All heavy atoms as an XYZ file, in Angstrom:
956
protein
N     121.201    118.773     95.011
C     121.067    119.095     96.395
C     119.708    119.691     96.675
O     119.125    119.394     97.714
N     119.184    120.550     95.732
C     117.871    121.147     96.027
C     116.826    120.116     95.956
O     115.804    120.232     96.703
C     117.602    122.288     94.989
O     117.547    121.779     93.686
N     116.974    119.106     95.097
C     115.994    118.050     95.049
C     115.983    117.171     96.341
O     114.935    116.825     96.853
C     116.307    117.057     93.848
C     116.016    117.666     92.535
C     116.495    116.833     91.373
N     116.046    117.346     90.105
C     116.657    117.094     88.986
N     117.726    116.246     88.962
N     116.276    117.602     87.879
N     117.153    116.906     96.841
C     117.271    116.214     98.087
C     116.622    116.989     99.266
O     115.867    116.381    100.065
C     118.769    115.865     98.524
C     119.454    114.898     97.521
C     120.922    114.867     97.876
C     118.799    113.552     97.663
N     116.958    118.267     99.285
C     116.355    119.154    100.334
C     114.826    119.226    100.229
O     114.128    119.147    101.211
C     116.981    120.525    100.252
C     116.542    121.514    101.360
C     116.830    120.984    102.772
C     117.194    122.852    101.135
N     114.396    119.387     98.981
C     112.934    119.495     98.805
C     112.208    118.202     99.168
O     111.164    118.223     99.844
C     112.611    119.864     97.341
N     112.764    117.068     98.804
C     112.224    115.765     99.100
C     112.146    115.507    100.562
O     111.133    115.119    101.140
N     113.241    115.698    101.295
C     113.270    115.441    102.725
C     112.405    116.403    103.465
O     111.789    116.028    104.439
C     114.712    115.419    103.191
O     115.343    116.645    102.987
N     112.437    117.692    103.063
C     111.630    118.727    103.747
C     110.169    118.371    103.619
O     109.458    118.400    104.611
C     111.909    120.068    103.224
O     113.320    120.332    103.346
C     111.136    121.142    103.989
N     109.648    118.157    102.390
C     108.265    117.888    102.205
C     107.857    116.624    102.912
O     106.718    116.493    103.460
C     107.849    117.813    100.722
O     108.658    116.814    100.051
C     108.071    119.142    100.026
N     108.712    115.544    102.976
C     108.447    114.298    103.650
C     108.251    114.592    105.132
O     107.351    114.110    105.783
N     109.121    115.344    105.660
C     109.091    115.629    107.119
C     107.925    116.502    107.446
O     107.241    116.235    108.490
C     110.411    116.370    107.522
N     107.581    117.507    106.661
C     106.416    118.320    106.920
C     105.104    117.568    106.847
O     104.168    117.806    107.584
C     106.413    119.515    105.956
C     107.473    120.641    106.290
C     107.451    121.673    105.150
C     107.233    121.242    107.629
N     105.045    116.629    105.924
C     103.810    115.805    105.740
C     103.551    114.991    106.964
O     102.423    114.956    107.494
C     103.942    114.824    104.540
N     104.597    114.520    107.607
C     104.397    113.696    108.847
C     104.055    114.664    110.027
O     103.174    114.304    110.830
C     105.661    112.921    109.205
C     105.651    112.358    110.643
C     105.862    111.803    108.228
N     104.635    115.815    110.020
C     104.347    116.741    111.081
C     102.870    117.098    111.112
O     102.283    117.309    112.161
C     105.157    118.057    110.908
N     102.241    117.079    109.946
C     100.799    117.448    109.859
C      99.949    116.174    110.111
O      98.942    116.183    110.752
C     100.495    118.101    108.483
C      98.979    118.162    108.268
C     101.197    119.384    108.329
N     100.369    115.017    109.559
C      99.554    113.814    109.519
C      99.856    112.841    110.663
O      99.227    111.772    110.723
C      99.674    113.170    108.166
N     100.712    113.099    111.527
C     101.173    112.135    112.568
C      99.983    111.546    113.329
O      99.868    110.375    113.510
C     102.220    112.694    113.471
C     102.689    111.750    114.556
C     103.480    110.527    114.010
O     103.936    110.586    112.896
N     103.523    109.530    114.821
N      99.093    112.402    113.824
C      97.937    111.795    114.610
C      97.133    110.794    113.803
O      96.717    109.770    114.261
C      97.093    112.997    115.010
C      98.055    114.118    115.042
C      99.007    113.846    113.893
N      96.936    111.069    112.516
C      96.156    110.168    111.631
C      96.952    108.884    111.493
O      96.375    107.779    111.427
C      95.894    110.837    110.264
O      95.248    112.024    110.525
C      95.144    109.937    109.409
N      98.275    108.932    111.344
C      99.067    107.762    111.205
C      99.012    106.929    112.513
O      98.935    105.668    112.453
C     100.491    108.082    110.890
C     101.287    106.997    110.222
O     100.652    106.034    109.686
O     102.516    107.045    110.123
N      99.063    107.577    113.627
C      98.962    106.806    114.923
C      97.656    106.077    115.000
O      97.610    104.872    115.315
C      99.079    107.776    116.120
C      98.777    107.068    117.416
C     100.538    108.325    116.203
N      96.528    106.760    114.690
C      95.236    106.083    114.672
C      95.247    104.921    113.670
O      94.705    103.877    114.004
C      94.111    107.102    114.398
C      92.794    106.382    114.118
C      93.921    108.052    115.518
N      95.767    105.089    112.443
C      95.793    104.030    111.439
C      96.602    102.827    111.973
O      96.130    101.697    111.859
C      96.431    104.574    110.163
C      96.589    103.458    109.074
C      97.514    103.847    108.008
C      98.900    103.748    108.595
N     100.018    103.501    107.666
N      97.735    103.113    112.578
C      98.536    101.978    113.043
C      97.834    101.254    114.240
O      97.859     99.940    114.317
C      99.918    102.465    113.555
C     100.719    101.411    114.334
C     100.742    102.925    112.312
N      97.142    101.961    115.089
C      96.418    101.336    116.157
C      95.238    100.517    115.645
O      95.028     99.432    116.135
C      95.848    102.414    117.156
C      96.920    103.321    117.806
C      97.638    102.626    118.957
N      98.658    103.453    119.551
C      98.475    104.232    120.633
N      97.287    104.208    121.215
N      99.447    104.936    121.071
N      94.524    100.985    114.636
C      93.451    100.228    114.046
C      93.987     98.938    113.430
O      93.374     97.863    113.529
C      92.721    100.991    113.004
C      91.493    101.701    113.541
C      91.421    103.067    113.648
C      90.349    100.981    113.924
C      90.312    103.735    114.130
C      89.212    101.618    114.409
C      89.229    103.010    114.566
N      95.130     99.001    112.747
C      95.741     97.835    112.137
C      96.173     96.832    113.174
O      95.939     95.633    113.017
C      96.957     98.218    111.269
C      96.618     98.959    110.031
C      97.785     99.596    109.286
O      98.838     99.833    109.912
N      97.642     99.714    107.986
N      96.692     97.253    114.278
C      97.065     96.369    115.396
C      95.830     95.769    116.022
O      95.840     94.598    116.342
C      97.903     97.134    116.428
N      94.847     96.541    116.131
C      93.582     96.047    116.699
C      93.000     94.941    115.855
O      92.458     94.024    116.353
C      92.649     97.254    116.854
C      91.214     96.917    117.327
C      90.365     98.114    117.420
O      90.480     98.852    118.426
N      89.477     98.399    116.449
N      93.047     95.146    114.582
C      92.447     94.115    113.653
C      93.280     92.813    113.731
O      92.686     91.772    113.646
C      92.478     94.704    112.214
N      94.606     92.927    113.868
C      95.433     91.723    113.953
C      95.332     90.970    115.217
O      95.548     89.792    115.241
C      96.882     92.106    113.680
C      97.242     92.164    112.182
C      98.709     92.298    111.950
N      98.926     93.566    111.290
C      99.537     94.578    111.738
N     100.130     94.568    112.877
N      99.625     95.687    110.996
N      94.973     91.764    116.296
C      94.918     91.153    117.601
C      93.844     90.130    117.732
O      93.916     89.196    118.515
C      94.745     92.262    118.700
N      92.758     90.331    116.988
C      91.647     89.382    117.060
C      90.742     89.412    118.245
O      89.774     88.757    118.295
N      91.188     90.168    119.226
C      90.318     90.288    120.434
C      89.216     91.315    120.362
O      88.761     91.659    119.265
N      88.878     91.847    121.480
C      87.824     92.893    121.521
C      88.344     94.195    120.875
O      89.539     94.383    120.745
N      87.408     94.982    120.476
C      87.744     96.290    119.788
C      87.941     97.265    120.874
O      87.166     97.486    121.766
C      86.704     96.706    118.911
C      86.533     95.793    117.673
C      85.388     96.219    116.760
N      85.586     97.640    116.462
C      85.072     98.173    115.376
N      84.329     97.498    114.597
N      85.313     99.466    115.129
N      89.148     97.934    120.806
C      89.417     99.028    121.764
C      88.765    100.328    121.249
O      88.337    101.188    121.999
C      90.922     99.191    121.911
C      91.314    100.260    122.860
C      92.764    100.345    123.076
N      93.107    101.373    123.994
C      94.332    101.795    124.209
N      95.289    101.288    123.651
N      94.547    102.740    125.113
N      88.861    100.552    119.951
C      88.341    101.777    119.342
C      87.054    101.450    118.529
O      87.142    100.519    117.701
C      89.397    102.449    118.487
C      90.664    102.640    119.167
C      91.813    101.961    118.750
C      90.810    103.473    120.253
C      93.028    102.127    119.379
C      92.034    103.652    120.863
C      93.094    103.012    120.522
O      94.344    103.166    121.063
N      86.044    102.174    118.699
C      84.776    101.951    118.011
C      84.673    102.667    116.711
O      83.929    102.242    115.803
C      83.580    102.275    118.899
C      83.626    101.549    120.232
C      83.740    100.040    120.062
O      83.054     99.442    119.278
N      84.639     99.457    120.891
N      85.408    103.704    116.528
C      85.413    104.526    115.310
C      86.662    105.328    115.269
O      87.428    105.400    116.283
C      84.243    105.442    115.236
O      84.350    106.451    116.259
N      86.919    106.003    114.139
C      88.037    106.874    114.024
C      88.051    107.982    115.072
O      89.040    108.239    115.722
C      88.213    107.457    112.609
O      88.121    106.326    111.671
C      89.375    108.248    112.424
N      86.914    108.638    115.110
C      86.784    109.755    116.097
C      86.966    109.255    117.570
O      87.680    109.898    118.307
C      85.416    110.476    115.965
C      85.181    111.487    117.058
C      85.315    111.134    114.542
N      86.420    108.049    117.824
C      86.585    107.501    119.187
C      88.098    107.167    119.414
O      88.547    107.313    120.522
C      85.785    106.249    119.221
C      86.018    105.470    120.545
O      86.700    104.411    120.553
N      85.395    106.001    121.644
N      88.841    106.741    118.393
C      90.247    106.443    118.576
C      91.036    107.703    118.941
O      91.793    107.709    119.815
C      90.791    105.857    117.279
N      90.765    108.801    118.155
C      91.426    110.067    118.483
C      91.094    110.537    119.989
O      92.028    110.834    120.744
C      90.975    111.239    117.579
C      91.568    111.144    116.206
C      90.796    110.730    115.104
C      92.888    111.575    115.951
C      91.367    110.809    113.847
C      93.372    111.589    114.698
C      92.649    111.190    113.625
O      93.120    111.194    112.373
N      89.853    110.418    120.319
C      89.451    110.869    121.725
C      90.053    109.940    122.750
O      90.479    110.408    123.750
C      87.916    110.825    121.800
C      87.240    111.949    121.071
C      85.718    111.828    121.194
C      85.014    112.976    120.457
N      83.486    112.800    120.562
N      90.022    108.617    122.518
C      90.463    107.632    123.516
C      91.993    107.824    123.728
O      92.509    107.907    124.891
C      90.186    106.211    123.066
O      88.781    106.082    122.918
C      90.754    105.242    124.083
N      92.745    107.982    122.578
C      94.214    108.163    122.732
C      94.491    109.508    123.491
O      95.386    109.465    124.369
C      94.861    108.116    121.305
C      94.773    106.720    120.722
C      96.373    108.570    121.437
C      95.072    106.642    119.264
N      93.837    110.532    123.101
C      94.052    111.791    123.752
C      93.699    111.769    125.252
O      94.443    112.343    126.119
C      93.311    112.939    123.051
N      92.623    111.088    125.557
C      92.164    110.946    126.980
C      93.108    110.139    127.775
O      93.536    110.465    128.888
C      90.736    110.459    127.044
C      90.185    110.390    128.442
C      88.738    109.954    128.473
N      88.621    108.567    127.979
C      87.990    108.134    126.882
N      87.456    109.047    126.092
N      88.029    106.901    126.546
N      93.460    108.979    127.259
C      94.269    108.029    127.987
C      95.748    108.361    128.031
O      96.446    108.011    128.972
C      94.055    106.581    127.484
C      92.630    106.043    127.681
C      92.460    104.673    127.146
O      93.340    104.105    126.499
O      91.299    104.164    127.328
N      96.259    108.911    126.926
C      97.708    109.109    126.834
C      98.094    110.632    126.688
O      99.222    110.967    126.605
C      98.282    108.416    125.537
C      98.011    106.966    125.530
C      98.357    106.276    124.218
O      99.385    106.653    123.663
O      97.640    105.318    123.776
N      97.074    111.411    126.800
C      97.322    112.946    126.659
C      97.456    113.256    125.203
O      97.558    112.396    124.271
N      97.480    114.532    124.866
C      97.579    114.982    123.538
C      98.819    114.465    122.900
O      98.904    114.262    121.671
C      97.539    116.520    123.532
C      97.527    117.096    122.154
C      96.414    117.083    121.322
C      98.699    117.769    121.680
C      96.390    117.631    120.073
C      98.683    118.345    120.398
C      97.562    118.222    119.606
N      99.859    114.277    123.698
C     101.114    113.807    123.152
C     101.069    112.332    122.619
O     101.827    111.894    121.784
C     102.282    113.881    124.229
C     102.607    115.309    124.527
C     103.617    115.435    125.579
N     104.911    114.856    124.999
C     106.036    114.976    125.580
N     106.144    115.591    126.763
N     107.105    114.533    125.010
N     100.078    111.624    123.113
C      99.822    110.264    122.572
C      99.606    110.251    121.102
O      99.923    109.168    120.427
N      98.897    111.215    120.632
C      98.672    111.328    119.153
C      99.893    111.591    118.345
O      99.912    111.442    117.111
C      97.600    112.366    118.909
C      96.191    112.068    119.402
C      95.338    113.328    119.353
C      95.582    110.935    118.614
N     100.949    112.013    119.017
C     102.217    112.304    118.337
C     103.304    111.302    118.653
O     104.460    111.472    118.346
C     102.711    113.723    118.747
C     101.677    114.763    118.318
C     100.684    115.233    119.028
C     101.583    115.363    117.032
N      99.940    116.111    118.308
C     100.441    116.194    117.081
C     102.278    115.188    115.796
C     100.054    116.935    115.964
C     101.876    115.969    114.736
C     100.717    116.820    114.846
N     102.875    110.187    119.266
C     103.858    109.115    119.605
C     104.533    108.602    118.324
O     103.900    108.262    117.405
C     103.108    108.011    120.338
C     104.017    106.884    120.830
C     103.148    105.943    121.718
C     104.131    104.881    122.373
N     103.272    103.952    123.162
N     105.854    108.448    118.356
C     106.569    107.930    117.179
C     106.920    108.933    116.083
O     107.249    108.606    115.040
N     106.729    110.250    116.457
C     106.940    111.262    115.485
C     108.312    111.296    114.943
O     108.547    111.298    113.656
C     106.552    112.646    115.963
O     105.169    112.643    116.373
C     106.764    113.759    114.950
N     109.331    111.144    115.748
C     110.701    111.249    115.294
C     111.137    110.195    114.264
O     111.580    110.446    113.206
C     111.715    111.229    116.476
O     111.529    112.328    117.290
N     110.844    108.916    114.586
C     111.167    107.854    113.594
C     110.323    107.982    112.300
O     110.748    107.712    111.159
C     110.933    106.575    114.288
C     110.143    106.770    115.488
C     110.361    108.250    115.875
N     109.068    108.437    112.458
C     108.215    108.648    111.338
C     108.650    109.752    110.426
O     108.628    109.646    109.237
C     106.748    108.853    111.777
C     105.764    108.479    110.728
O     106.075    107.846    109.700
N     104.518    108.880    110.956
N     109.186    110.853    111.063
C     109.739    111.967    110.262
C     110.918    111.546    109.518
O     111.073    111.773    108.288
C     110.029    113.148    111.149
C     110.950    114.172    110.469
C     108.772    113.873    111.639
N     111.812    110.840    110.188
C     113.036    110.280    109.452
C     112.674    109.381    108.415
O     113.186    109.490    107.234
C     113.871    109.518    110.490
N     111.752    108.417    108.597
C     111.372    107.461    107.519
C     110.738    108.193    106.377
O     111.107    107.933    105.222
C     110.331    106.476    108.120
C     109.797    105.507    107.075
C     108.326    105.166    107.422
N     107.737    104.524    106.289
C     107.073    105.081    105.284
N     106.864    106.411    105.262
N     106.590    104.408    104.287
N     109.789    109.042    106.609
C     109.056    109.771    105.553
C     109.986    110.712    104.756
O     109.851    110.862    103.588
C     107.838    110.447    106.045
C     106.770    110.574    105.007
O     106.463    109.530    104.369
N     106.155    111.680    104.803
N     110.901    111.369    105.450
C     111.876    112.220    104.781
C     112.723    111.456    103.831
O     112.950    111.884    102.687
C     112.702    112.977    105.805
N     113.196    110.256    104.262
C     114.034    109.453    103.426
C     113.242    108.921    102.247
O     113.694    108.915    101.075
C     114.649    108.290    104.229
C     115.705    108.844    105.224
C     115.323    107.222    103.349
C     116.075    107.854    106.317
N     112.080    108.333    102.490
C     111.238    107.789    101.387
C     110.845    108.845    100.371
O     111.016    108.639     99.199
C     110.030    107.059    102.030
C     108.971    106.750    100.951
C     110.431    105.775    102.747
N     110.325    109.929    100.895
C     109.920    111.040    100.021
C     111.090    111.597     99.199
O     110.959    111.881     98.037
C     109.222    112.104    100.856
C     108.279    112.920    100.012
O     107.426    112.373     99.375
N     108.428    114.250    100.059
N     112.200    111.728     99.813
C     113.408    112.217     99.173
C     113.795    111.208     98.028
O     114.007    111.655     96.865
C     114.560    112.310    100.148
S     116.003    113.072     99.385
N     113.817    109.951     98.304
C     114.198    108.914     97.331
C     113.174    108.956     96.167
O     113.562    108.941     94.938
C     114.243    107.561     97.932
N     111.910    109.022     96.487
C     110.914    108.989     95.490
C     110.921    110.244     94.600
O     110.843    110.156     93.390
C     109.453    108.835     96.060
C     109.182    107.469     96.612
C     107.834    107.436     97.346
O     107.190    108.428     97.611
O     107.503    106.235     97.716
N     111.024    111.417     95.250
C     110.962    112.706     94.470
C     112.220    112.795     93.594
O     112.126    113.099     92.394
C     110.893    113.853     95.446
C     110.909    115.280     94.804
C     109.611    115.423     93.995
C     111.054    116.326     95.818
N     113.407    112.503     94.164
C     114.627    112.671     93.359
C     114.623    111.634     92.214
O     114.939    112.051     91.084
C     115.873    112.487     94.229
C     117.139    112.422     93.447
C     115.953    113.644     95.260
N     114.322    110.416     92.477
C     114.245    109.390     91.386
C     113.226    109.774     90.309
O     113.564    109.758     89.131
C     113.861    108.001     92.044
O     114.810    107.683     93.084
C     113.896    106.979     91.034
N     112.065    110.202     90.768
C     111.047    110.555     89.741
C     111.534    111.706     88.950
O     111.415    111.716     87.729
C     109.775    110.896     90.517
C     108.740    111.632     89.663
C     107.921    110.867     88.771
C     108.573    112.986     89.627
C     106.974    111.485     87.955
C     107.668    113.628     88.827
C     106.892    112.899     87.970
O     105.975    113.523     87.180
N     112.041    112.796     89.611
C     112.477    113.945     88.835
C     113.611    113.658     87.943
O     113.563    114.208     86.792
C     112.868    115.020     89.885
C     112.651    116.448     89.408
O     111.694    116.641     88.604
O     113.537    117.271     89.659
N     114.592    112.843     88.336
C     115.755    112.525     87.434
C     115.225    111.729     86.203
O     115.658    112.009     85.098
C     116.755    111.792     88.179
C     117.582    112.613     89.247
C     118.496    111.755     90.075
C     118.362    113.732     88.576
N     114.408    110.714     86.471
C     113.923    109.920     85.375
C     113.030    110.799     84.403
O     113.146    110.650     83.221
C     113.147    108.708     85.889
C     114.134    107.717     86.604
C     112.336    107.958     84.764
C     113.472    106.573     87.300
N     112.253    111.578     84.971
C     111.379    112.459     84.180
C     112.202    113.377     83.271
O     111.979    113.525     82.096
C     110.410    113.291     85.067
C     109.452    114.192     84.244
C     108.563    114.910     85.209
C     108.607    116.390     84.812
N     107.906    117.262     85.793
N     113.226    114.006     83.838
C     114.129    114.871     83.107
C     114.730    114.074     81.964
O     114.854    114.552     80.808
C     115.250    115.463     83.914
C     114.670    116.579     84.821
O     113.586    117.049     84.619
O     115.454    117.067     85.709
N     115.235    112.866     82.216
C     115.907    112.054     81.183
C     114.880    111.667     80.055
O     115.247    111.772     78.918
C     116.483    110.830     81.799
N     113.641    111.299     80.484
C     112.630    111.040     79.448
C     112.272    112.217     78.578
O     112.118    112.108     77.391
C     111.384    110.469     80.104
C     111.529    109.104     80.749
C     110.281    108.733     81.548
C     111.800    107.996     79.691
N     112.192    113.446     79.230
C     111.871    114.594     78.488
C     112.973    114.966     77.525
O     112.668    115.399     76.298
C     111.534    115.757     79.390
C     110.252    115.712     80.166
C     110.165    116.797     81.240
C     109.022    115.754     79.230
N     114.216    114.865     77.960
C     115.324    115.140     77.090
C     115.425    114.222     75.933
O     115.895    114.548     74.851
C     116.630    115.164     77.877
C     116.764    116.404     78.755
C     118.007    116.298     79.634
C     118.015    117.483     80.594
N     119.072    117.364     81.638
N     115.019    112.955     76.075
C     115.030    111.935     75.015
C     113.798    111.947     74.181
O     113.627    111.185     73.285
C     115.249    110.602     75.646
N     112.911    112.939     74.449
C     111.637    113.073     73.697
C     110.735    111.800     73.766
O     110.184    111.459     72.739
C     111.892    113.478     72.234
C     112.422    114.888     72.170
O     111.990    115.787     72.909
N     113.355    115.086     71.309
N     110.739    111.168     74.872
C     109.909    109.945     75.100
C     108.559    110.397     75.643
O     108.448    111.417     76.280
C     110.591    108.918     75.983
C     111.855    108.347     75.387
C     112.556    107.447     76.443
C     111.588    107.496     74.180
N     107.584    109.548     75.461
C     106.235    109.819     76.000
C     106.269    109.594     77.522
O     106.168    108.348     77.948
C     105.196    109.060     75.291
C     105.166    109.304     73.791
S     103.968    108.297     72.950
C     104.658    106.646     73.169
N     106.372    110.551     78.359
C     106.496    110.293     79.799
C     105.263    109.704     80.391
O     105.300    108.826     81.243
C     106.879    111.577     80.517
O     105.840    112.558     80.209
C     108.224    112.130     80.123
N     104.079    110.176     80.003
C     102.860    109.648     80.471
C     102.707    108.118     80.162
O     102.369    107.323     81.001
N     103.044    107.762     78.947
C     102.999    106.338     78.566
C     103.997    105.529     79.344
O     103.663    104.517     79.894
C     103.280    106.216     77.083
C     103.398    104.823     76.583
C     102.209    104.019     76.410
C     104.602    104.196     76.338
C     102.289    102.759     76.030
C     104.691    102.912     75.922
C     103.511    102.164     75.755
N     105.220    106.039     79.503
C     106.232    105.301     80.193
C     105.853    105.131     81.700
O     106.079    104.044     82.253
C     107.616    106.014     80.139
S     108.279    106.024     78.478
N     105.337    106.173     82.296
C     104.942    106.123     83.706
C     103.876    105.152     83.919
O     103.844    104.315     84.849
C     104.473    107.517     84.163
O     105.532    108.453     84.010
C     104.045    107.458     85.666
N     102.848    105.089     82.981
C     101.735    104.115     83.112
C     102.253    102.721     82.956
O     101.865    101.857     83.671
C     100.686    104.440     82.017
O     100.194    105.759     82.220
C      99.520    103.508     82.104
N     103.101    102.467     81.968
C     103.603    101.087     81.721
C     104.382    100.612     82.892
O     104.307     99.468     83.286
C     104.481    101.104     80.435
C     105.249     99.771     80.280
C     103.596    101.326     79.202
N     105.197    101.487     83.514
C     105.997    101.099     84.636
C     105.164    100.979     85.900
O     105.332    100.036     86.654
C     107.168    102.121     84.792
C     108.180    101.945     83.641
C     107.903    101.864     86.129
C     109.158    103.122     83.551
N     104.355    101.982     86.191
C     103.655    102.025     87.485
C     102.340    101.191     87.568
O     102.029    100.675     88.666
C     103.319    103.500     87.880
N     101.629    101.028     86.485
C     100.364    100.345     86.523
C     100.456     98.947     87.084
O      99.596     98.612     87.946
C      99.755    100.329     85.160
O      98.425     99.814     85.217
N     101.352     98.065     86.629
C     101.386     96.722     87.237
C     101.646     96.700     88.741
O     100.992     96.000     89.482
C     102.510     96.055     86.498
C     102.689     96.838     85.225
C     102.335     98.221     85.592
N     102.568     97.609     89.217
C     102.806     97.692     90.658
C     101.559     98.221     91.399
O     101.209     97.763     92.466
C     104.005     98.582     90.913
C     104.283     98.682     92.356
C     105.250     98.024     90.182
N     100.885     99.119     90.781
C      99.609     99.782     91.393
C      98.561     98.664     91.553
O      97.853     98.573     92.511
C      99.175    100.964     90.601
C      98.071    101.713     91.339
O      98.243    101.973     92.571
O      97.088    101.971     90.687
N      98.449     97.842     90.487
C      97.360     96.768     90.477
C      97.727     95.818     91.600
O      96.811     95.383     92.405
C      97.389     96.027     89.131
C      96.507     94.809     89.210
C      96.785     96.971     88.102
N      99.049     95.406     91.731
C      99.386     94.516     92.814
C      99.139     95.097     94.180
O      98.597     94.422     95.075
C     100.879     94.054     92.727
C     101.369     93.314     93.927
C     101.067     93.228     91.386
N      99.485     96.350     94.387
C      99.255     97.051     95.659
C      97.796     97.061     96.004
O      97.411     96.686     97.104
C      99.812     98.506     95.549
C      99.440     99.238     96.826
C      99.447    100.749     96.585
C      98.220    101.163     95.738
N      97.459    102.229     96.281
N      96.934     97.361     94.977
C      95.489     97.453     95.323
C      94.945     96.129     95.623
O      94.112     95.931     96.551
C      94.803     98.098     94.056
O      95.364     99.384     93.889
C      93.307     98.176     94.272
N      95.311     95.096     94.813
C      94.735     93.728     95.048
C      95.264     93.180     96.342
O      94.524     92.546     97.121
C      95.216     92.806     93.957
C      94.449     93.019     92.668
C      94.753     92.033     91.584
N      94.008     92.350     90.421
C      94.196     91.724     89.229
N      95.016     90.738     89.167
N      93.493     92.121     88.162
N      96.509     93.473     96.708
C      97.093     92.944     97.974
C      96.427     93.631     99.158
O      96.020     93.018    100.144
C      98.585     93.207     98.000
C      99.272     92.520     99.165
C      99.294     91.136     99.274
C      99.904     93.258    100.095
C      99.946     90.511    100.333
C     100.602     92.624    101.232
C     100.581     91.267    101.266
O     101.267     90.685    102.292
N      96.179     94.954     99.128
C      95.559     95.638    100.154
C      94.108     95.219    100.402
O      93.610     95.239    101.475
C      95.565     97.157     99.906
C      97.025     97.782    100.014
S      97.114     99.462     99.505
C      96.460    100.275    101.016
N      93.444     94.845     99.208
C      91.973     94.477     99.379
C      91.820     93.011     99.482
O      90.601     92.538     99.512
C      91.238     94.917     98.057
C      90.994     96.433     98.071
O      90.672     97.009     99.108
N      91.114     97.064     96.884
N      92.851     92.204     99.582
C      92.704     90.763     99.656
C      92.184     90.323    101.015
O      92.430     90.951    102.042
C      94.066     90.088     99.352
O      95.039     90.337    100.376
N      91.566     89.141    100.967
C      91.112     88.537    102.232
C      92.304     88.051    103.017
O      93.397     87.717    102.467
C      90.171     87.383    101.923
N      92.138     87.949    104.305
C      93.219     87.527    105.211
C      93.716     86.123    104.754
O      92.895     85.228    104.542
C      92.786     87.508    106.652
C      93.794     87.206    107.621
C      94.907     88.208    107.684
C      93.148     87.137    109.066
N      94.969     85.985    104.499
C      95.531     84.662    104.088
C      95.442     84.376    102.601
O      95.935     83.301    102.179
N      94.819     85.237    101.838
C      94.681     84.994    100.405
C      96.094     84.923     99.677
O      96.309     84.153     98.819
C      93.796     86.031     99.742
C      93.521     85.746     98.249
C      92.632     86.846     97.632
O      92.024     87.574     98.318
N      92.335     86.706     96.340
N      96.940     85.889    100.080
C      98.313     85.909     99.588
C      99.230     85.881    100.761
O      99.017     86.456    101.778
C      98.533     87.230     98.820
C      97.584     87.425     97.671
C      96.651     88.436     97.642
C      97.634     86.598     96.505
C      95.787     88.668     96.562
C      96.822     86.816     95.419
C      95.853     87.810     95.446
O      95.021     88.005     94.439
N     100.370     85.196    100.562
C     101.356     85.093    101.678
C     102.338     86.312    101.612
O     102.951     86.674    102.623
C     102.201     83.846    101.450
O     102.876     83.817    100.182
N     102.348     87.032    100.470
C     103.137     88.236    100.319
C     102.704     89.062     99.146
O     101.949     88.566     98.326
C     104.634     87.896    100.174
O     104.817     87.128     98.946
N     103.288     90.242     98.986
C     103.005     91.075     97.766
C     103.547     90.364     96.582
O     102.927     90.394     95.432
C     103.608     92.445     97.944
N     104.694     89.675     96.653
C     105.276     88.919     95.566
C     104.328     87.787     95.083
O     104.199     87.544     93.926
N     103.739     87.076     96.055
C     102.838     86.056     95.771
C     101.568     86.658     95.030
O     101.085     86.017     94.081
C     102.384     85.368     97.120
C     101.364     84.255     96.889
N     100.224     84.216     97.663
C     101.298     83.232     96.011
C      99.481     83.202     97.285
N     100.127     82.569     96.305
N     101.158     87.754     95.463
C     100.005     88.461     94.810
C     100.388     88.757     93.354
O      99.591     88.632     92.516
C      99.636     89.687     95.581
S      98.259     90.639     94.857
N     101.534     89.266     93.164
C     102.026     89.615     91.822
C     102.071     88.414     90.929
O     101.663     88.522     89.713
C     103.396     90.284     91.836
N     102.553     87.266     91.461
C     102.550     86.087     90.627
C     101.137     85.619     90.278
O     100.845     85.160     89.229
C     103.350     84.955     91.353
C     104.821     85.248     91.471
C     105.482     84.147     92.344
C     105.503     85.230     90.062
């Protein structure tokens, strides 16, 4: 229970602090996909434009679903990580080695997929293959 509470609380608090940054990131991603003219010229310009056109609340648009999402994701990650770590420690296994072996391939795929040229991969699975 305490792991679930800690995971969901920290996930929700992280969004509460970072929501404006997430809004700007999502807007930049949408702008890049649109292919048309650029609405925002820089990160600072995006913050200013959103605040000016939509009010300060515009920077907090979508907070409720984002808090719910991040609380759930963070909770699942934290609880899973903590339970697996406890099991590995009790079994006297090398946790650093196990973590690297398990996480490194996924991390490589994530990095390559995020840095890939448009259309280079049709999906993360395609990138992994």
